[in-house]
N, C-alpha and C positions, 0 to 999 in steps of 0.2 A: 518333442521339444523339451529340453531339460530346464528345470527351474533356474532362474537367474540368481547368482550369488552377488549380493550388493558389495561384499568384500572384494570379490574378484573384479567387479566392475570398477570399484574405487582404485584398486591396484593398477588396473589397465588404463583407466581414463582420468584418474585424479589429477595428475600434473597438467595434462592438456586442458582439463576443465578449469583448473585454477588460473592458468594463463588466459584462457578464453574470457573468463569473468573479469580478470584484471584489465584486459584490453577494453572490454565493454564498459566497465565502471570507472576505470582510471584511478582507483583508490584501493590499496591492498586490504584495508579494514573492511570496506564494503564488499570486496571480492570474497573475503573469507566468510562473511555473513551469508552472501549469496550461495557460496559453495555448500555451506551447511544446510541452508534451506532447500537447495536443489536435491541433495541426498534425502532429506526428510520427505520431500514431495515424491521422490522416486520410490521410496519405501512404501508410502501410502498408495501409490499407483500400482505397485507390484502386488499389494494385498488385494486389490480390487479387480485386476485384469491381467491378461497375458500380454506380454510385450515381445514382439517378434524381433525387433532391432533395438536392443537395450541401449547401445551407445548413442544412436541417433535420437532416441527418446530422451535420454539423459541430457543431451545438448539442447534439445527443444525446450525442455523444462528450464534449463539454465538460461536460455535466451529469454523466456517469459519472465523469469525471476529478475533478471537484469533490467528488462524493460520496465517492469513494475517498480523496481527500486529507483530507476532514473525518473520515472513519472512522479513518484512520491517526493523525491528530492526537489524536483522542479516545482511541484505544487507547494511543498513546505517552504521553499525559497520565496515563492510568491506571497503566500499567506503570512509567513512569519518574518518577512524581510524587515530589517530595522527601518523605521520611519523617522525622519528628522522632524524637529519641531516646526520647521518652515512648511514641510509637506503636510503635517497635521493641520496647521493653520489654514493651508489652502483647501483642505478637504472639509474642514468644519464650516458650517454656515455662519453668517455674520452674527447671529444671535447666540451661538454656542458659548457656554461658559467653560472655563478650564475644568470645573468639577464634572461637567457633562462629558468632556473629552476623556478625563481620567476614568470615569465610570464605563465609557464605551471600550476603552482599552482593557479594563478589568473584565468586562463581559466577554471580549474576544479571547482573553487568556483562559477564562473559565470554559468557554466552548472548545478551545483547542485542547485543554486538559481532558475534557469529557470525551472528545474524539480519540485522543491517544489511549484512553482506558478501554476502548472497544477491542474485542478480539481481532486479530489481523485480517481475516477474510471479511468480517463484518465492516471493519474500518475501510478496507479497500473498496468494497461495494458502495459504501456510503460516499466516499470521496469521489469515486467515478460518477455516481449518479447525481449527487448534489453539488459538488464543486466543479467537476468537468462538464456536467450537464448531459451526460450520455443517457440514452433511453435504456430502460431495464433490459431489453433484448440484447443490446450491445454489451452492457455490463455482464450479462450472463455468458455471452460468447467469449468475452475477454478473460473471464475468470473460469471458464469451462464448467459452469454450474447451470442449473435450471433457472428459468425466469422466476419460478415460484420461490426458489432459494434466495434469489436476489431480493424479492419482496420481503421475505422473512428477515433478511439481514437489515434492510432499510427500516422496517418496523422496529426491530430490536434497537438499532442505532438511534432512531428518533425518540423512542421511549426512554432510552438511557440519557440522551441529551436533555430531554424534557425534565427528567428527575434531577439531573445535576444542575441545569441552568433554567429552571422552570419559567421564569419571567421572560426569557429570551425566545421561547418557543410558544 
C-alpha cells in the first residue's frame, strides 16, 4: 500500500468535500472552517495510522467535524442567547436586586470567556460532559479519545475555570 498524499487527496476530493460541508452546515464561512479542520485532522490521523480508504475516512472526519460544529453552535445559541429584561425579571427571584442580576450576568460572561480560552479538544470535552451532561465514556467515544484523556481534559478545564472565575467554582 502506497503512502497517501494529502495534496492528491485534496485535489481529488476537495471540491466534493467543500460542497458536502456547505450542505451540512448551511454557511460558507463555517464550511470553510470545517474544511480546514478536516484536513488538519486527516494529517494528524495519517501520522498515527494507516488508512485503507482515505476518501471514506476523509468524509467521516468531515461528518464528525460538521456535527461537532452544529452541536457547538446550538449550545452557544442556548447559552449565549440574548435575554430580554422581561425574561430576566421572570428568572430572578422576588428578592433579587438589579445589582445581583448584573453581577450574575457578569459571572456568566467571565465563565464563558474562560471556557472559550480552553484548547479546542479540552473545551469540547468540557462542554459535552458538563453542559450536555454526557458520561465520560460517551464523551470519549464521541471524541475518539480514551476515557482517561477525557478526565484529563475535564480536570484541566475545571482548574482553568477555577483560576479565572475562582468564586464561581
